[in-house]
C-alpha positions in Angstrom: -58.8 -243.0 22.6 -55.8 -245.0 21.6 -56.6 -247.8 19.1 -54.1 -250.6 19.9 -55.4 -253.1 17.3 -54.6 -252.8 13.6 -57.4 -251.7 11.3 -58.2 -254.1 8.5 -61.3 -254.6 6.4 -62.0 -257.8 8.1 -61.8 -256.6 11.7 -63.6 -253.3 11.3 -67.3 -253.5 12.0 -69.9 -252.5 9.4 -71.2 -249.5 11.3 -67.7 -248.0 11.4 -67.1 -248.7 7.7 -70.5 -247.2 6.9 -69.6 -244.0 8.9 -66.2 -243.7 7.1 -67.8 -244.2 3.6 -70.5 -241.7 4.4 -68.0 -239.1 5.4 -65.9 -239.8 2.3 -68.7 -239.6 -0.2 -70.1 -236.5 1.5 -66.7 -234.8 1.3 -66.1 -235.8 -2.3 -69.4 -234.6 -3.5 -68.9 -231.2 -1.9 -65.3 -231.1 -3.3 -66.7 -231.7 -6.8 -69.6 -229.2 -6.3 -67.4 -226.4 -5.0 -66.2 -225.1 -8.4 -69.8 -224.8 -9.6 -70.4 -222.1 -7.0 -67.7 -220.0 -8.5 -69.0 -220.5 -12.0 -72.4 -219.3 -10.8 -70.7 -216.3 -9.1 -72.0 -217.4 -5.7 -68.6 -217.8 -4.0 -65.9 -220.3 -3.3 -63.4 -218.2 -5.3 -60.6 -220.2 -3.7 -61.0 -224.0 -3.7 -58.1 -226.5 -3.3 -59.6 -229.9 -4.2 -58.5 -232.7 -1.8 -59.4 -235.7 -4.1 -56.5 -238.1 -3.8 -55.8 -237.3 -0.1 -59.0 -239.1 1.1 -57.4 -241.8 3.2 -55.1 -239.7 5.3 -57.7 -236.9 5.7 -60.3 -239.3 6.9 -57.8 -240.7 9.4 -56.7 -237.3 10.7 -60.3 -236.4 11.5 -61.0 -239.7 13.2 -57.9 -239.6 15.4 -58.7 -236.0 16.5 -60.4 -235.7 19.9 -62.3 -232.4 20.1 -62.3 -232.6 23.9 -58.5 -232.7 24.3 -56.7 -232.0 21.1 -55.9 -229.0 18.9 -56.2 -229.4 15.1 -54.4 -227.2 12.7 -55.8 -228.1 9.2 -54.5 -226.5 6.0 -56.4 -225.2 3.0 -56.8 -228.6 1.3 -58.2 -230.3 4.5 -61.9 -230.3 3.6 -62.4 -234.0 4.4 -60.2 -233.7 7.5 -62.7 -231.0 8.7 -65.7 -233.2 7.8 -64.2 -236.3 9.4 -63.5 -234.2 12.5 -67.2 -233.3 12.7 -68.0 -230.2 10.6 -71.3 -230.5 8.8 -72.0 -229.9 5.1 -73.7 -226.7 6.0 -70.7 -225.4 7.9 -68.4 -226.4 5.0 -70.6 -224.6 2.5 -71.0 -221.5 4.8 -67.2 -221.3 4.6 -67.1 -221.8 0.9 -69.6 -219.0 0.3 -68.0 -216.7 2.9 -71.2 -216.2 4.8 -71.5 -214.3 8.1 -72.2 -217.5 10.0 -69.1 -219.3 8.7 -67.7 -220.8 11.9 -64.1 -220.3 10.7 -64.1 -216.6 10.2 -67.5 -215.2 9.3 -66.4 -214.6 5.7 -63.2 -212.7 6.7 -60.7 -215.4 5.7 -60.3 -217.2 2.4 -62.7 -219.9 1.5 -61.4 -223.4 2.0 -59.9 -222.5 5.3 -62.0 -224.5 7.7 -62.2 -224.1 11.4 -64.4 -224.5 14.5 -62.9 -222.7 17.5 -65.2 -224.3 20.1 -63.8 -227.7 19.0 -60.2 -226.4 19.0 -60.1 -226.7 15.2 -58.0 -223.7 14.5 -58.3 -220.9 12.0 -54.9 -221.0 10.2 -53.1 -218.8 7.7 -52.9 -219.1 3.9 -49.1 -219.0 4.4 -48.2 -222.6 3.8 -47.0 -224.4 6.9 -47.2 -221.2 9.0 -49.4 -223.0 11.6 -46.7 -225.7 12.3 -45.2 -223.3 14.8 -48.5 -222.6 16.4 -49.1 -226.4 16.9 -45.7 -226.6 18.6 -46.6 -223.7 20.9 -50.0 -225.2 21.8 -48.2 -228.5 22.5 -45.9 -226.7 24.9 -49.1 -225.6 26.7 -50.4 -229.1 26.8 -47.1 -230.3 28.3 -46.7 -227.4 30.7 -50.2 -227.9 32.2 -49.9 -231.8 32.1 -53.1 -231.9 30.0 -54.3 -234.8 28.0 -54.3 -234.4 24.2 -52.0 -233.7 21.3 -51.6 -230.9 18.7 -52.0 -232.0 15.1 -50.4 -230.0 12.3 -51.6 -231.0 8.8 -49.9 -229.6 5.7 -48.6 -230.4 2.3 -45.1 -231.7 1.7 -43.9 -228.6 -0.1 -44.5 -226.5 3.1 -41.6 -228.4 4.7 -39.2 -226.4 2.5 -40.1 -223.4 4.6 -37.5 -222.6 7.3 -40.0 -222.1 10.0 -41.3 -225.6 9.5 -37.8 -226.9 10.3 -37.7 -224.5 13.3 -41.0 -226.0 14.5 -39.9 -229.7 14.2 -36.5 -229.0 15.6 -38.0 -227.1 18.6 -40.7 -229.7 19.2 -38.1 -232.5 19.2 -35.8 -230.6 21.5 -38.6 -229.9 24.0 -40.2 -233.3 23.5 -43.6 -231.9 22.8 -46.8 -233.8 21.9 -47.2 -232.8 18.3 -48.3 -234.9 15.4 -47.0 -233.5 12.1 -48.9 -234.8 9.0 -47.3 -234.3 5.6 -49.8 -234.9 2.9 -47.4 -235.6 0.0 -48.9 -235.3 -3.5 -45.5 -234.5 -5.0 -46.4 -231.0 -6.2 -46.2 -227.5 -4.7 -48.7 -226.0 -7.1 -46.8 -226.7 -10.3 -43.4 -227.2 -8.7 -42.5 -230.9 -8.7 -41.0 -232.5 -5.6 -37.6 -232.9 -7.3 -37.3 -229.1 -7.3 -38.1 -228.9 -3.6 -35.5 -231.1 -1.9 -32.8 -233.7 -2.6 -34.8 -236.3 -0.6 -37.6 -238.1 -2.5 -39.7 -238.1 0.7 -40.0 -234.8 2.6 -39.9 -236.5 6.0 -36.4 -237.7 5.2 -35.1 -234.2 5.5 -35.7 -234.5 9.3 -34.1 -237.9 9.7 -31.4 -237.7 12.4 -33.2 -235.4 14.8 -33.5 -236.9 18.2 -36.8 -237.5 20.0 -38.6 -237.7 16.7 -40.4 -240.7 15.2 -41.2 -240.8 11.4 -44.0 -243.1 10.1 -44.7 -243.6 6.5 -48.1 -244.6 5.1 -50.2 -244.8 2.0 -52.4 -241.7 2.3 -54.7 -243.1 -0.4 -55.5 -246.2 1.8 -58.1 -245.8 4.5 -56.7 -248.6 6.6 -53.0 -247.9 6.2 -53.7 -244.2 7.1 -55.8 -245.1 10.1 -53.1 -247.5 11.4 -50.4 -244.8 10.9 -52.3 -242.1 12.6 -53.4 -244.2 15.6 -49.8 -245.6 15.9 -48.5 -242.0 15.9 -50.9 -241.0 18.6 -50.1 -244.0 20.8 -46.3 -243.2 20.4 -46.8 -239.6 21.5 -48.9 -240.6 24.5 -46.4 -243.2 25.5 -43.1 -241.4 24.8 -44.1 -237.8 25.0 -42.3 -236.9 21.8 -43.3 -235.6 18.4 -44.1 -237.8 15.4 -44.2 -237.1 11.6 -46.7 -239.1 9.6 -45.7 -238.9 6.0 -48.6 -239.9 3.8 -48.1 -240.6 0.1 -51.1 -239.1 -1.8 -52.0 -238.1 -5.3 -53.5 -234.8 -6.5 -56.1 -235.8 -8.9 -57.1 -232.2 -9.9 -55.4 -228.9 -10.3 -53.8 -227.3 -7.2 -56.8 -224.9 -7.0 -59.4 -223.3 -9.2 -56.9 -220.7 -10.4 -54.4 -223.4 -11.5 -54.4 -225.4 -14.8 -52.5 -228.6 -14.2 -52.7 -229.6 -17.8 -50.0 -226.9 -18.4 -47.5 -229.0 -16.5 -48.9 -232.5 -16.3 -49.3 -234.6 -19.4 -52.4 -236.7 -20.3 -50.7 -239.9 -19.1 -49.8 -238.6 -15.7 -53.3 -237.2 -15.1 -54.9 -240.5 -16.2 -52.6 -242.5 -13.9 -53.4 -240.4 -10.8 -57.1 -240.7 -11.5 -56.7 -244.5 -11.5 -55.4 -244.1 -7.9 -58.6 -242.5 -6.6 -58.9 -243.5 -2.9 -62.7 -243.3 -2.8 -63.1 -245.7 -5.7 -60.5 -247.9 -4.1 -62.3 -248.0 -0.8 -65.7 -248.5 -2.5 -64.3 -251.5 -4.4 -62.9 -253.0 -1.2 -66.2 -252.7 0.6 -68.1 -254.4 -2.2 -65.6 -257.2 -2.7 -65.5 -257.9 1.0 -69.2 -258.8 0.9 -69.9 -256.4 3.7 -71.7 -253.9 1.4 -73.7 -254.3 -1.8 -73.4 -251.7 -4.5 -77.0 -250.7 -3.9 -76.1 -250.0 -0.2 -73.3 -247.7 -1.3 -75.4 -246.0 -3.9 -78.0 -245.3 -1.1 -75.2 -243.7 1.0 -74.2 -241.6 -2.0 -77.8 -240.5 -2.4 -78.1 -239.7 1.3 -75.0 -237.5 1.1 -76.4 -235.7 -1.9 -79.6 -235.1 -0.1 -77.7 -233.7 2.9 -75.7 -231.4 0.6 -78.9 -230.2 -1.1 -80.5 -229.3 2.1 -77.4 -227.5 3.4 -77.1 -225.6 0.1 -80.7 -224.3 0.4 -80.0 -223.0 3.9 -76.7 -221.5 3.1 -77.9 -219.7 -0.1 -80.4 -217.8 2.1 -77.9 -217.2 4.9 -76.7 -213.6 5.7 -73.6 -212.2 4.1 -71.1 -210.3 6.3 -72.1 -206.7 7.0 -69.8 -203.9 5.7 -70.3 -202.2 9.1 -68.5 -205.1 10.8 -65.0 -204.5 9.3 -63.8 -202.6 12.3 -65.0 -205.3 14.7 -62.3 -207.5 16.3 -59.3 -205.5 15.1 -58.0 -205.6 18.7 -59.6 -207.0 21.9 -60.4 -204.5 24.6 -57.3 -203.6 26.6 -56.9 -203.9 30.4 -58.4 -200.8 32.0 -56.1 -198.9 34.3 -58.2 -198.2 37.4 -55.6 -196.9 39.9 -54.0 -194.5 37.4 -56.6 -194.0 34.6 -54.6 -191.3 32.9 -51.2 -192.9 33.5 -50.1 -190.0 35.7 -48.7 -189.7 39.2 -47.5 -186.9 41.4 -44.0 -188.3 41.9 -44.2 -188.5 45.7 -45.0 -192.2 46.1 -42.7 -195.0 45.1 -38.9 -195.2 44.7 -36.6 -193.9 42.0 -35.8 -196.6 39.4 -33.7 -196.7 36.4 -35.5 -197.7 33.2 -34.0 -201.2 33.3 -34.9 -201.6 36.9 -38.5 -200.6 36.2 -38.8 -203.3 33.5 -37.2 -206.0 35.7 -39.3 -205.2 38.8 -42.5 -205.0 36.8 -41.9 -208.3 35.1 -41.3 -209.9 38.5 -44.3 -208.3 40.1 -46.6 -209.5 37.3 -45.1 -213.0 37.4 -45.8 -213.2 41.1 -49.4 -212.1 40.6 -50.2 -214.3 37.6 -48.8 -217.9 37.6 -49.9 -218.3 34.0 -47.2 -215.8 32.8 -44.2 -217.0 30.8 -41.2 -215.4 29.1 -38.7 -216.8 26.6 -36.2 -215.6 24.0 -32.6 -215.6 23.2 -30.2 -215.4 26.2 -33.0 -214.6 28.6 -32.1 -217.2 31.2 -28.7 -218.8 31.7 -27.3 -218.9 35.2 -26.9 -215.2 36.2 -27.5 -213.8 32.8 -30.9 -212.4 32.0 -30.9 -211.2 28.4 -28.0 -209.4 26.8 -29.0 -206.3 28.7 -30.0 -208.2 31.9 -33.6 -207.0 31.8 -34.7 -210.5 32.9 -32.0 -210.9 35.5 -33.0 -213.1 38.4 -36.3 -214.2 36.9 -35.4 -217.9 36.2 -34.0 -218.2 39.7 -37.3 -217.0 41.2 -39.8 -218.5 38.8 -38.1 -221.6 37.5 -37.2 -223.0 34.1 -40.8 -223.9 33.3 -41.8 -220.2 33.1 -38.5 -218.5 32.2 -36.4 -220.2 29.6 -34.2 -219.8 26.5 -35.3 -220.3 23.0 -33.3 -221.3 20.0 -31.8 -218.5 17.9 -34.8 -218.5 15.7 -37.0 -215.4 15.8 -39.8 -217.0 13.9 -39.9 -219.9 16.4 -40.0 -217.5 19.3 -42.9 -215.6 17.9 -44.8 -218.5 16.4 -44.7 -220.7 19.5 -45.9 -217.7 21.6 -48.9 -217.4 19.3 -49.5 -221.1 19.7 -49.1 -221.5 23.4 -51.5 -218.6 24.0 -54.1 -220.7 22.2 -54.0 -223.4 24.8 -55.6 -221.2 27.5 -56.9 -217.7 27.5 -55.5 -217.1 31.0 -52.0 -217.4 29.7 -49.9 -214.3 29.2 -46.6 -214.5 27.2 -43.7 -212.1 27.0 -41.0 -212.8 24.5 -37.8 -211.1 23.7 -38.6 -211.2 20.0 -34.9 -210.7 19.1 -31.8 -209.5 20.9 -32.1 -206.2 19.0 -35.1 -204.8 17.1 -33.0 -204.9 14.0 -32.8 -208.7 14.2 -36.6 -209.1 14.4 -37.2 -209.2 10.6 -37.1 -213.1 10.4 -40.1 -213.1 12.7 -42.1 -210.6 10.7 -44.1 -213.4 9.0 -45.3 -214.6 12.4 -45.9 -211.0 13.6 -48.1 -210.4 10.6 -50.0 -213.6 11.4 -50.4 -212.5 15.1 -51.6 -209.1 14.0 -54.7 -210.3 12.2 -55.5 -213.5 14.1 -58.2 -211.8 16.1 -59.8 -210.1 13.1 -59.5 -213.1 10.8 -61.0 -215.5 13.4 -64.0 -213.1 13.8 -63.1 -212.5 17.5 -62.6 -216.2 18.4 -58.8 -215.9 19.2 -56.4 -213.2 20.1 -52.7 -214.0 20.9 -52.0 -212.7 24.3 -48.4 -211.9 23.6 -46.1 -209.0 24.5 -43.1 -208.7 22.2 -40.2 -206.9 23.8 -37.6 -205.3 21.5 -34.5 -203.4 22.5 -34.6 -200.5 20.0 -32.7 -197.5 18.7 -29.2 -196.2 18.6 -26.9 -193.9 20.4 -24.8 -196.9 21.5 -22.3 -197.0 18.6 -23.9 -200.3 17.5 -24.3 -199.7 13.7 -26.3 -202.0 11.5 -28.5 -204.6 13.3 -27.9 -202.9 16.6 -29.1 -199.4 16.2 -32.2 -199.3 14.1 -35.7 -198.6 15.2 -38.6 -200.2 13.3 -41.9 -198.7 14.6 -42.8 -197.1 11.3 -42.9 -200.5 9.6 -44.7 -202.2 12.4 -47.4 -199.5 12.6 -48.6 -200.4 9.1 -50.2 -203.6 10.5 -53.7 -203.2 12.1 -54.2 -205.4 15.1 -51.0 -204.5 16.9 -50.5 -202.2 19.9 -47.1 -200.4 19.8 -45.7 -198.5 22.8 -42.4 -196.7 23.1 -41.8 -195.3 26.6 -39.1 -192.7 27.4 -39.0 -192.9 31.2 -38.9 -195.5 33.9 -42.4 -194.9 35.2 -44.0 -195.2 31.7 -41.9 -198.3 31.0 -43.3 -199.9 34.1 -46.9 -198.7 33.6 -47.1 -199.6 29.9 -45.5 -203.0 30.5 -47.9 -203.8 33.3 -50.9 -202.8 31.1 -49.6 -204.8 28.2 -49.1 -208.0 30.3 -52.6 -207.7 31.7 -54.3 -207.1 28.3 -55.6 -209.4 25.7 -54.1 -209.2 22.3 -50.6 -208.5 21.0 -48.4 -205.6 22.1 -45.0 -204.6 20.6 -43.0 -203.1 23.5 -40.1 -201.0 22.1 -37.4 -200.2 24.6 -34.9 -197.4 23.9 -31.9 -199.4 25.0 -29.7 -196.3 25.3 -31.9 -195.2 28.2 -31.7 -198.5 30.2 -29.2 -197.1 32.6 -29.3 -193.4 31.7 -30.0 -191.1 34.7 -32.2 -189.0 32.4 -34.8 -191.8 32.2 -34.8 -192.5 36.0 -38.0 -191.6 37.8 -40.1 -192.4 40.8 -42.2 -195.4 40.0 -45.3 -196.0 42.2 -46.2 -199.5 43.2 -48.5 -201.2 40.7 -48.3 -198.2 38.4 -50.5 -198.4 35.3 -50.4 -196.5 32.0 -53.4 -197.0 29.7 -52.8 -197.4 25.9 -53.6 -194.3 23.8 -52.8 -191.7 26.5 -50.0 -189.2 25.7 -48.2 -187.4 28.5 -47.1 -183.8 28.7 -43.5 -183.9 29.9 -43.0 -180.1 29.8 -45.7 -177.5 29.5 -45.5 -174.5 27.1 -47.4 -172.1 24.9 -45.2 -171.1 22.0 -44.3 -174.4 20.3 -45.3 -178.1 20.6 -42.6 -180.8 20.2 -44.4 -184.1 19.6 -42.1 -187.0 20.3 -41.3 -190.3 21.9 -38.5 -192.6 22.8 -34.9 -191.4 23.0 -35.7 -188.0 21.5 -38.1 -187.1 24.3 -35.2 -186.2 26.6 -33.4 -184.2 23.8 -36.7 -182.3 23.3 -36.9 -181.4 27.0 -33.3 -180.2 27.0 -33.9 -178.1 23.9 -37.1 -176.6 25.5 -35.1 -175.7 28.6 -32.4 -174.1 26.5 -34.8 -172.0 24.4 -36.6 -170.9 27.5 -33.3 -169.7 29.0 -32.2 -168.0 25.8 -35.5 -166.4 24.5 -38.2 -166.8 27.2 -40.2 -168.8 24.7 -41.9 -171.8 26.4 -42.0 -175.1 24.5 -44.4 -177.9 25.3 -43.1 -181.5 25.0 -45.8 -184.1 24.3 -44.5 -187.6 24.8 -47.0 -189.8 22.9 -45.5 -193.0 24.5 -48.3 -195.1 22.9 -48.1 -195.1 19.1 -50.9 -197.6 18.4 -53.4 -196.7 19.6 -52.6 -193.0 19.4 -53.8 -190.1 21.5 -55.1 -187.9 18.8 -57.0 -185.7 21.2 -53.8 -184.8 23.0 -52.1 -184.0 19.7 -54.9 -181.7 18.6 -55.0 -180.1 22.0 -51.4 -179.2 22.1 -51.6 -177.7 18.6 -54.5 -175.5 19.7 -52.5 -174.4 22.6 -49.3 -173.4 20.8 -50.1 -173.1 17.1 -46.7 -174.4 16.1 -45.5 -178.0 15.8 -42.2 -179.9 15.5 -42.4 -183.6 15.2 -39.3 -185.4 16.4 -38.3 -189.0 16.5 -35.3 -191.2 16.1 -36.7 -193.0 13.1 -35.9 -191.9 9.5 -37.9 -188.8 8.5 -38.8 -190.2 5.1 -41.6 -192.8 5.6 -41.2 -192.6 9.3 -44.0 -192.7 11.9 -43.7 -188.9 12.2 -45.4 -188.6 8.8 -48.6 -189.9 10.4 -48.2 -187.4 13.3 -47.8 -184.5 10.9 -50.7 -185.8 8.8 -53.0 -185.8 11.9 -52.0 -182.2 12.6 -52.6 -181.1 9.0 -55.9 -182.9 8.7 -57.4 -182.2 12.2 -55.7 -179.1 13.4 -54.6 -177.1 10.3 -56.8 -174.1 11.2 -54.9 -173.6 14.4 -51.4 -173.5 12.8 -49.3 -170.3 12.5 -46.3 -172.0 10.8 -45.6 -175.1 8.7 -45.2 -178.4 10.5 -41.5 -179.6 10.5 -40.0 -183.0 11.2 -36.7 -184.0 12.7 -35.4 -187.6 12.5 -32.7 -189.8 11.1 -31.4 -189.4 7.6 -32.6 -191.8 4.9 -29.6 -194.1 5.4 -28.8 -197.1 7.6 -27.2 -196.2 10.9 -23.4 -196.3 10.7 -21.1 -198.0 13.2 -18.4 -195.3 13.5 -19.6 -192.7 16.1 -18.9 -189.9 13.6 -21.3 -191.5 11.1 -23.9 -192.3 13.8 -23.8 -188.6 14.9 -24.4 -187.4 11.4 -27.3 -189.8 10.9 -29.3 -189.7 14.1 -31.2 -186.7 15.5 -29.6 -184.8 18.4 -30.3 -181.8 20.5 -28.6 -179.4 18.1 -30.7 -180.5 15.1 -33.9 -180.3 17.2 -32.8 -176.8 18.4 -32.2 -175.5 14.9 -35.6 -176.8 13.7 -37.4 -175.4 16.7 -35.9 -171.9 16.3 -36.8 -171.9 12.6 -40.4 -172.6 13.4 -40.5 -170.0 16.2 -39.0 -167.4 13.9 -41.4 -168.1 11.0 
């Protein structure tokens, strides 16, 4: 609830003061005990002491409402977590990385505190990364007219990250209920503030942004911090716009247990910060006020020590994570296609659609069926324009600006807020155009990596329900940043589904399945096929294609071409040509789903033909085809009558001049030559 009066020592009742002191002494005792666990080889191998941040962390936890709010703490927020309600046992479970750790079950670094059922989020070790998630969650709060706010807590050095600016700029532009707390101790590990920014106070870097209030406070003072935090909450609830609370703190100890601050802070500085200890300051205030005696506080200290001792005894006996659990929660279970369990149809029902029409109509169909579906990105909705390729044409007109809207030209913001908004409600499904071209997606990779391991890292508590659409590949004369395909790099991250359809029906079916599934899917669209008649097919109504099911696009017995994307059509053309010229029949297996992959179909086609050519648009060296060839070698070698060959792009960027592009990218002639070489082996 909003606290309208100002907190002072005089007007705060004794029970409240007792509660605050109890939380503070409990937290500090654990903070000081944590390094001992590492010395005893029991755990807590990462510990970032919070001493010196006590006032602001206590206030964050007290302003947080677990029924309505979302809290994104950072790795130094131990007292924040305790003030928000975590017990000593839960804190120590996290520190010792036990199976019952509520944050991650031991999967994430110690000192990363969370409790999903209270909306205390499991956040990354990447500093300030969660700022974007808080903004996305706040967008959900606003869209659904819910009570509550999103709170992002972080150190001041994290504000040097570009995505933190993107978060604050976007929250201010959309007027979202976010409370950004900067806990400023003047150091980013050993880097002093003067090396971080020209402004002495990090919040000043955001001065001048509209719809944004900045409040400064003494983060070492309980009362000043409480007043700042409750004022911030009241402002958000009244004006519906974000607030930065910049709290001046001190870091009494080293950055973490792997840091030695005596290497960069002299004796005088370390002595001075120890004199600013917020807990000692609060303790002196309580005694001098006459509200508490020293004996009363000593008794509270003893009670906290007893609580910690009891928690320690339980946690030491608690179970460790099982090695057998490492494959749990890599990806949530996908939507099960019931009408078309194999992702196949006879081609007699439905209407012929171009690739781009199949995408557009599927998006609209799913938006009509699920009112909790949203899409945003660059250029996706402005008057009659629907993306630079018009895939989303007409969607904003039908579904409104609340569900279909433009995002800033900030790929990290697009991805990060999608992750965050999906946290608000598990029913929500989000589709983003992650970048205008796949080549431009690299700024968002930090957020994609985060999204890929959210489900695993949270021990199954949260999976971002996000589909990332990317226009991929060449053959359009686009050159650098307009013609690359990036699936090989993306496939190195567990926790992502990756699909790459070649035909309109598969585009519709895979997109529908992706939009209905939990967890993230990267949906790569070969843009050269958007309007190509080769990709046009009949698309049945409500067509579904399950993940991990390959499709034979042409049957044969003499050679298997395993492929996907643009090169699928080239492979079919080559197969037809070789059949006409030699009578040899080539099978074309369109894997269409890269992650998960249909290994059974790959092995089956090798058994059938005994000769394999792997073809894709990506570079041969380090490309995804290396994995396909490896599967053949490891699981079907005994059936081979010839070496496995690969055809793909040269190990160069894709050039702009059409002459260069032709020399770099695979084409039918290159595939034909390779196929004939294998057949003649």
